[in-house]
C-alpha positions as CSV (number, residue, x, y, z in Angstrom):
1,M,17.4,-22.0,-10.1
2,V,14.5,-19.7,-9.5
3,Y,11.3,-21.0,-11.0
4,D,8.5,-18.7,-12.2
5,D,6.0,-20.8,-10.3
6,I,5.9,-23.6,-7.7
7,I,2.8,-25.6,-7.2
8,I,2.4,-27.6,-4.0
9,G,0.1,-30.5,-4.6
10,S,-0.8,-32.6,-7.7
11,G,-4.6,-33.1,-7.4
12,L,-7.3,-31.6,-9.5
13,A,-6.9,-28.0,-8.2
14,A,-3.1,-28.1,-8.7
15,L,-3.7,-29.4,-12.2
16,G,-6.1,-26.6,-13.0
17,A,-3.5,-24.0,-11.7
18,A,-0.8,-25.6,-13.9
19,I,-3.0,-25.5,-17.0
20,G,-3.7,-21.8,-16.4
21,L,0.0,-20.9,-16.4
22,A,1.7,-19.8,-19.6
23,A,3.5,-22.6,-21.3
24,S,6.7,-20.5,-21.4
25,R,6.9,-20.3,-17.6
26,K,9.3,-22.4,-15.7
27,V,7.1,-24.4,-13.3
28,L,8.0,-26.9,-10.5
29,V,5.3,-29.2,-9.1
30,I,6.0,-30.6,-5.7
31,G,3.5,-33.3,-6.1
32,G,3.4,-35.4,-2.9
33,A,5.0,-38.6,-1.9
34,E,5.2,-41.4,-4.4
35,K,4.0,-43.8,-1.7
36,A,1.6,-42.3,0.8
37,E,-1.2,-43.4,3.2
38,L,-4.8,-42.8,2.4
39,E,-6.7,-41.3,5.4
40,F,-10.4,-41.9,6.0
41,Y,-13.2,-40.2,7.8
42,S,-13.1,-41.3,11.4
43,D,-16.6,-42.7,11.3
44,Q,-16.6,-44.3,7.9
45,K,-13.5,-46.3,7.0
46,S,-14.6,-46.9,3.4
47,I,-14.7,-43.2,2.5
48,P,-11.3,-41.3,2.0
49,C,-10.8,-37.8,3.1
50,S,-7.1,-37.1,2.4
51,Y,-4.3,-38.5,0.4
52,T,-0.8,-37.0,0.4
53,G,0.5,-39.0,-2.6
54,V,0.7,-38.0,-6.2
55,G,-2.7,-37.1,-7.6
56,G,-4.3,-36.5,-4.3
57,L,-8.0,-37.4,-3.9
58,G,-8.3,-36.9,-7.7
59,N,-7.2,-40.6,-7.9
60,F,-10.5,-41.6,-6.4
61,W,-12.9,-38.9,-7.9
62,H,-16.1,-40.1,-9.5
63,G,-15.7,-37.4,-12.1
64,V,-19.1,-35.7,-11.9
65,V,-19.3,-32.3,-13.5
66,P,-22.4,-30.1,-12.5
67,T,-23.7,-27.2,-14.6
68,G,-26.0,-25.3,-12.2
69,I,-23.2,-22.9,-11.1
70,E,-25.3,-21.2,-8.4
71,A,-22.4,-20.7,-5.9
72,P,-20.5,-17.4,-6.4
73,Y,-17.1,-19.1,-6.9
74,A,-18.6,-21.3,-9.7
75,Q,-20.3,-18.3,-11.3
76,E,-17.0,-16.4,-11.4
77,S,-15.3,-19.3,-13.2
78,S,-18.1,-20.3,-15.6
79,K,-16.0,-19.4,-18.7
80,E,-13.1,-21.5,-17.4
81,L,-15.5,-24.3,-16.6
82,V,-16.6,-24.5,-20.2
83,E,-13.0,-24.3,-21.5
84,L,-11.7,-27.1,-19.2
85,F,-14.7,-29.3,-20.0
86,Q,-14.2,-29.0,-23.7
87,Y,-10.5,-29.8,-23.2
88,F,-11.1,-33.0,-21.3
89,Y,-14.3,-34.0,-23.2
90,P,-14.1,-32.5,-26.7
91,R,-16.9,-34.6,-28.1
92,S,-19.5,-33.5,-25.4
93,S,-21.0,-30.0,-25.4
94,I,-21.6,-28.2,-22.1
95,Q,-22.2,-24.6,-23.1
96,D,-26.0,-24.9,-23.6
97,R,-26.3,-26.6,-20.2
98,I,-24.6,-23.9,-18.1
99,G,-27.1,-22.6,-15.5
100,R,-29.3,-25.6,-15.9
101,R,-29.8,-28.7,-13.7
102,W,-27.5,-31.3,-15.2
103,L,-24.7,-33.6,-14.0
104,F,-22.2,-35.0,-16.4
105,V,-21.0,-38.5,-15.5
106,P,-18.0,-39.3,-17.6
107,R,-16.9,-42.8,-18.7
108,R,-13.4,-41.7,-18.1
109,P,-13.0,-39.3,-15.1
110,V,-10.1,-36.8,-15.1
111,R,-7.2,-38.5,-13.5
112,P,-4.3,-36.3,-12.3
113,R,-1.5,-38.8,-13.0
114,R,-2.6,-39.2,-16.6
115,E,-3.1,-35.5,-17.1
116,W,0.3,-34.5,-15.6
117,A,2.0,-36.8,-18.0
118,R,0.0,-35.2,-20.9
119,L,0.9,-31.7,-19.7
120,S,4.6,-32.6,-19.3
121,R,4.7,-33.8,-22.9
122,Q,3.3,-30.5,-24.0
123,R,5.4,-28.2,-21.8
124,G,8.6,-30.2,-22.1
125,G,11.5,-29.0,-19.9
126,N,9.4,-26.0,-18.6
127,L,7.4,-28.3,-16.3
128,R,9.3,-30.3,-13.7
129,F,7.4,-32.7,-11.4
130,L,9.0,-34.0,-8.2
131,P,7.2,-36.6,-5.9
132,L,8.0,-34.8,-2.7
133,L,6.0,-33.5,0.3
134,A,6.3,-29.8,1.0
135,D,6.7,-28.8,4.6
136,R,6.5,-25.0,4.7
137,F,7.5,-21.9,2.8
138,D,9.0,-18.5,3.5
139,I,8.1,-15.2,1.7
140,G,11.1,-13.1,0.9
141,D,11.6,-9.9,-1.1
142,S,12.6,-12.0,-4.1
143,G,9.7,-14.4,-3.8
144,P,8.7,-17.5,-1.9
145,T,11.1,-20.3,-0.8
146,V,9.6,-23.8,-0.3
147,F,11.1,-26.4,2.0
148,A,10.5,-30.0,1.2
149,G,12.5,-32.4,3.4
150,A,16.2,-31.6,2.8
151,E,15.4,-29.7,-0.4
152,T,14.9,-26.0,-0.9
153,F,13.3,-24.4,-3.9
154,K,12.8,-20.7,-4.9
155,S,10.1,-19.1,-7.2
156,R,8.5,-15.9,-8.0
157,R,5.0,-17.2,-7.2
158,L,3.7,-20.1,-5.1
159,W,0.4,-21.9,-5.7
160,I,-0.8,-24.1,-2.8
161,A,-3.2,-27.0,-3.6
162,A,-2.2,-29.7,-1.1
163,G,-5.8,-30.5,-0.1
164,V,-8.3,-29.4,2.5
165,I,-6.5,-31.1,5.3
166,N,-2.9,-30.5,4.4
167,S,-2.9,-27.0,2.9
168,P,-3.9,-25.4,6.2
169,K,-1.0,-27.2,7.9
170,I,1.5,-25.9,5.5
171,V,0.2,-22.3,5.7
172,A,-0.1,-22.4,9.5
173,L,3.6,-23.5,9.8
174,S,4.7,-20.9,7.3
175,V,2.6,-17.8,8.3
176,S,0.5,-18.1,11.5
177,P,-1.5,-20.8,13.3
178,S,-4.5,-18.4,13.2
179,V,-5.2,-19.3,9.5
180,R,-6.5,-22.7,10.4
181,R,-10.1,-23.2,11.3
182,P,-11.0,-25.8,14.0
183,F,-13.9,-27.0,11.7
184,V,-14.3,-28.1,8.1
185,S,-17.5,-28.1,6.0
186,D,-18.7,-30.9,3.8
187,H,-21.6,-32.4,1.9
188,I,-23.7,-35.2,3.3
189,I,-25.7,-37.6,1.1
190,C,-29.0,-38.9,2.6
191,Y,-31.8,-41.0,1.4
192,V,-35.0,-39.1,1.8
193,G,-37.5,-41.6,0.5
194,Q,-39.3,-43.1,-2.5
195,L,-41.5,-42.0,-5.4
196,E,-43.6,-44.2,-7.6
197,Q,-43.7,-43.6,-11.3
198,G,-47.2,-43.3,-12.7
199,T,-48.2,-41.0,-9.9
200,P,-49.2,-37.6,-11.3
201,G,-46.3,-35.3,-11.3
202,V,-43.7,-38.0,-10.8
203,S,-41.3,-39.1,-13.5
204,G,-38.0,-40.9,-13.7
205,P,-34.6,-39.3,-14.1
206,R,-33.7,-37.8,-17.5
207,V,-30.6,-39.5,-19.0
208,E,-28.9,-38.2,-22.2
209,R,-25.9,-40.1,-23.5
210,T,-22.8,-39.0,-25.3
211,S,-19.8,-41.0,-26.5
212,E,-17.9,-39.8,-23.4
213,G,-20.5,-40.4,-20.7
214,F,-24.0,-39.4,-19.9
215,W,-26.0,-36.4,-18.6
216,L,-28.3,-36.9,-15.6
217,S,-30.9,-34.4,-14.6
218,F,-31.2,-33.2,-11.0
219,E,-33.7,-31.2,-8.9
220,R,-33.3,-28.8,-6.0
221,S,-35.0,-28.7,-2.7
222,L,-37.7,-25.9,-2.3
223,D,-35.2,-23.7,-0.4
224,G,-32.4,-24.5,-2.8
225,S,-30.2,-26.0,-0.1
226,A,-30.0,-29.5,-1.5
227,L,-29.3,-31.2,-4.8
228,L,-31.8,-34.0,-5.4
229,T,-31.4,-37.0,-7.6
230,R,-33.9,-39.8,-8.5
231,R,-32.5,-43.2,-9.1
232,P,-34.1,-46.5,-10.0
233,A,-34.9,-48.7,-7.0
234,R,-34.9,-52.4,-8.1
235,F,-35.0,-55.7,-6.3
236,D,-34.4,-55.4,-2.6
237,Y,-34.0,-51.6,-3.0
238,R,-37.7,-51.3,-3.5
239,R,-38.1,-51.7,0.3
240,L,-38.1,-48.4,2.0
241,D,-34.8,-47.6,3.7
242,Y,-33.1,-50.9,2.7
243,G,-30.8,-49.2,0.3
244,I,-29.4,-46.6,2.7
245,E,-28.9,-49.3,5.3
246,Q,-26.8,-51.2,2.7
247,R,-25.0,-48.0,1.8
248,A,-24.2,-47.4,5.5
249,I,-22.3,-50.7,5.3
250,F,-20.6,-50.3,1.9
251,G,-20.2,-46.5,2.2
252,L,-19.9,-44.3,-0.9
253,P,-17.5,-46.3,-3.0
254,T,-14.8,-44.5,-5.0
255,N,-15.1,-44.7,-8.8
256,N,-12.7,-47.6,-9.1
257,A,-14.6,-49.8,-6.7
258,I,-17.3,-50.9,-9.1
259,A,-15.9,-54.4,-9.3
260,T,-16.3,-54.7,-5.5
261,L,-19.9,-53.7,-5.7
262,L,-20.6,-56.2,-8.5
263,R,-19.6,-58.9,-6.0
264,A,-22.1,-57.6,-3.5
265,T,-24.9,-59.8,-2.3
266,S,-27.6,-57.1,-2.8
267,P,-28.9,-57.1,-6.4
268,G,-30.5,-53.7,-5.7
269,L,-27.1,-52.3,-4.8
270,V,-25.6,-53.6,-8.0
271,A,-28.4,-52.2,-10.1
272,E,-28.0,-48.8,-8.5
273,A,-24.2,-48.9,-8.9
274,L,-24.6,-49.6,-12.6
275,F,-27.0,-46.7,-13.0
276,N,-24.7,-44.4,-11.1
277,K,-21.7,-45.3,-13.3
278,F,-23.2,-45.9,-16.7
279,G,-26.7,-44.5,-16.6
280,L,-28.1,-48.0,-17.3
281,F,-31.8,-48.8,-16.9
282,P,-33.0,-45.4,-15.5
283,N,-36.7,-46.2,-15.4
284,S,-38.2,-48.4,-12.7
285,R,-41.6,-48.4,-11.0
286,V,-40.1,-47.3,-7.7
287,L,-37.5,-44.4,-7.5
288,S,-35.1,-43.7,-4.7
289,V,-34.6,-40.0,-3.9
290,Y,-31.2,-38.9,-2.6
291,A,-30.3,-35.4,-1.3
292,Q,-26.9,-33.9,-1.3
293,I,-26.8,-31.2,1.4
294,L,-24.2,-28.7,2.4
295,V,-23.3,-28.9,6.1
296,E,-21.3,-26.1,7.4
297,D,-18.7,-27.0,10.1
298,A,-19.6,-30.7,9.6
299,L,-16.4,-32.0,11.2
300,R,-14.2,-30.7,14.0
301,V,-10.5,-30.7,13.1
302,S,-7.8,-31.2,15.7
303,L,-5.2,-28.4,15.4
304,E,-2.6,-30.8,16.7
305,D,-2.8,-33.8,14.4
306,A,-5.6,-32.8,11.9
307,S,-7.8,-35.7,12.9
308,M,-11.5,-35.1,12.3
309,T,-14.5,-35.7,14.6
310,P,-18.0,-35.5,13.1
311,V,-20.3,-32.9,14.5
312,H,-23.5,-34.9,14.3
313,R,-25.6,-31.9,15.4
314,S,-24.7,-30.0,12.2
315,A,-25.8,-32.9,10.0
316,A,-29.0,-33.4,11.9
317,Q,-29.9,-29.7,11.6
318,A,-29.2,-29.7,7.9
319,M,-31.5,-32.6,7.3
320,A,-34.2,-31.1,9.5
321,R,-34.3,-28.0,7.3
322,L,-34.7,-30.0,4.1
323,S,-37.9,-29.1,2.1
324,L,-38.8,-31.4,-0.8
325,P,-40.9,-30.6,-4.0
326,W,-42.8,-33.9,-4.0
327,P,-45.8,-34.2,-1.7
328,E,-46.2,-37.8,-3.0
329,L,-42.9,-38.8,-1.5
330,V,-42.9,-41.8,0.9
331,K,-40.5,-40.4,3.5
332,S,-37.6,-42.4,4.9
333,R,-37.7,-43.4,8.5
334,R,-33.9,-43.6,8.7
335,L,-32.7,-40.0,8.5
336,D,-30.2,-40.9,11.1
337,L,-28.2,-42.6,8.3
338,F,-26.2,-40.6,5.8
339,L,-22.9,-40.7,3.9
340,R,-20.1,-38.3,3.9
341,G,-19.8,-36.6,0.5
342,I,-16.0,-36.3,0.2
343,H,-16.5,-32.6,-0.6
344,L,-14.5,-31.1,2.2
345,H,-13.9,-27.4,2.1
346,H,-13.4,-24.2,4.2
347,S,-10.6,-25.3,6.5
348,L,-8.8,-22.0,6.3
349,D,-10.0,-18.8,8.1
350,L,-10.5,-16.4,5.2
351,D,-10.3,-13.3,7.3
352,A,-7.0,-14.4,8.7
353,M,-5.8,-15.2,5.2
354,K,-6.7,-11.7,4.0
355,T,-4.9,-10.2,7.0
356,A,-1.8,-12.2,6.1
357,G,-2.0,-10.9,2.5
358,L,-2.7,-14.3,0.9
359,S,-6.1,-13.6,-0.7
360,S,-5.3,-11.0,-3.5
361,D,-4.0,-11.3,-7.0
362,Q,-1.0,-9.3,-5.8
363,S,0.0,-11.9,-3.4
364,T,3.0,-14.1,-4.4
365,V,1.4,-17.0,-2.5
366,R,-2.2,-18.2,-3.2
367,V,-4.2,-21.1,-2.0
368,V,-6.3,-22.5,-4.9
369,D,-7.9,-25.6,-3.5
370,A,-11.2,-25.9,-1.6
371,S,-9.7,-25.1,1.8
372,A,-10.0,-21.5,0.8
373,I,-13.7,-21.7,-0.4
374,S,-16.3,-21.0,2.3
375,Q,-19.6,-21.7,0.3
376,I,-19.7,-24.4,-2.3
377,G,-23.5,-24.7,-2.5
378,P,-25.2,-28.1,-2.8
379,E,-23.4,-29.1,-6.1
380,H,-20.3,-31.3,-6.5
381,H,-17.4,-29.0,-6.1
382,S,-14.3,-30.7,-7.6
383,F,-14.5,-29.6,-11.2
384,Y,-15.6,-26.1,-10.1
385,T,-12.6,-25.9,-7.9
386,M,-10.3,-26.9,-10.7
387,A,-11.9,-24.2,-12.9
388,R,-11.4,-21.6,-10.2
389,A,-7.7,-22.6,-9.8
390,Y,-7.3,-22.3,-13.6
391,R,-8.9,-18.9,-13.6
392,L,-6.7,-17.6,-10.8
393,S,-3.4,-18.7,-12.2
394,R,-4.4,-17.5,-15.7
395,Q,-5.4,-14.1,-14.4
396,V,-2.3,-13.5,-12.4
397,T,0.1,-14.5,-15.2
398,A,-1.9,-12.4,-17.7
399,V,-2.2,-15.0,-20.5
400,G,-5.0,-16.1,-22.7
401,S,-6.6,-19.5,-22.8
402,R,-3.8,-22.1,-22.6
403,L,-6.1,-24.9,-23.8
404,Q,-5.7,-24.2,-27.5
405,T,-2.0,-24.9,-27.2
406,L,-2.5,-28.1,-25.3
407,S,-5.1,-29.9,-27.3
């Protein structure tokens, strides 16, 4: 059988690509191993960086949806961002917040496994899902052929969304080793200091609730390179730098780790975790200020086994350039401590991809995950990337919005 489309991967970007395809198309999803190992950043064993199983890193996503859309790839997909948001969260409006500084924190993050089941019910026999790992592909005159273990599958188009670490491996094996970059970019999250409410010009974070989550305001650094959030500092977290020292131990927990945090011995950590997840108790006398900063070439990637080594110089340079809008800020003395943001991107050489013919709408093979995005800006990229994948697949297959037929 020749499918209209094959999608490699089953995380958020793969899901976006599938939603963008016409419901009438015959689609095969090669969704990753049913049982797979979770890989971690080499210097922080509590923070995942890759998962080859069904759902990818979308299984661990916090679910945050930003609305600033300043990065070019986000601006290009602003219409699709609104459509996807209303599909997943129909009782929460996003349209009026586009271009403004808000983060949506859902009670129920998008989870790929649940959404694939939903999509399968809607598409019926036109959507086939196989828990296999794809190895490589060939591009022939009649379309791509995908090899997954002992299995071979043919299609007219191929969409690759196997993750920032694994997509380059597949493309390199199939096309040329030159498409892989020896570096990958990321966000880091650092604690920059404290503010005290009551000081002129200082206020707490704005929180607006909906039945499906809450909206949290954010600020930008003066040069626009960092996303800044203010969070309540309670109990032991009122001590400067204590919180980031705790975070350096606990890491940046995945969304389903809240129960673990509730057993933590630090009441300040528990209070901050409850705010991060539910927006509870936003106002406190002391506020912690965190910065999410884009770090280009944050990690060196081995072209042999794809292991990653932090480039500490890159992180230090990014923090040194940080400019903040609050002269009243009591600055942290521990800028040596930061957390990896789990926002890996730009692991493919975009010029090499263009030379290989894999970057245009006319290509029968397209990479739609963050490995093919060079600049994500300071905002959270996961939902933007899903909207981009949705836009690309919808454009190529020349269909209108598929969401009306899915809801």
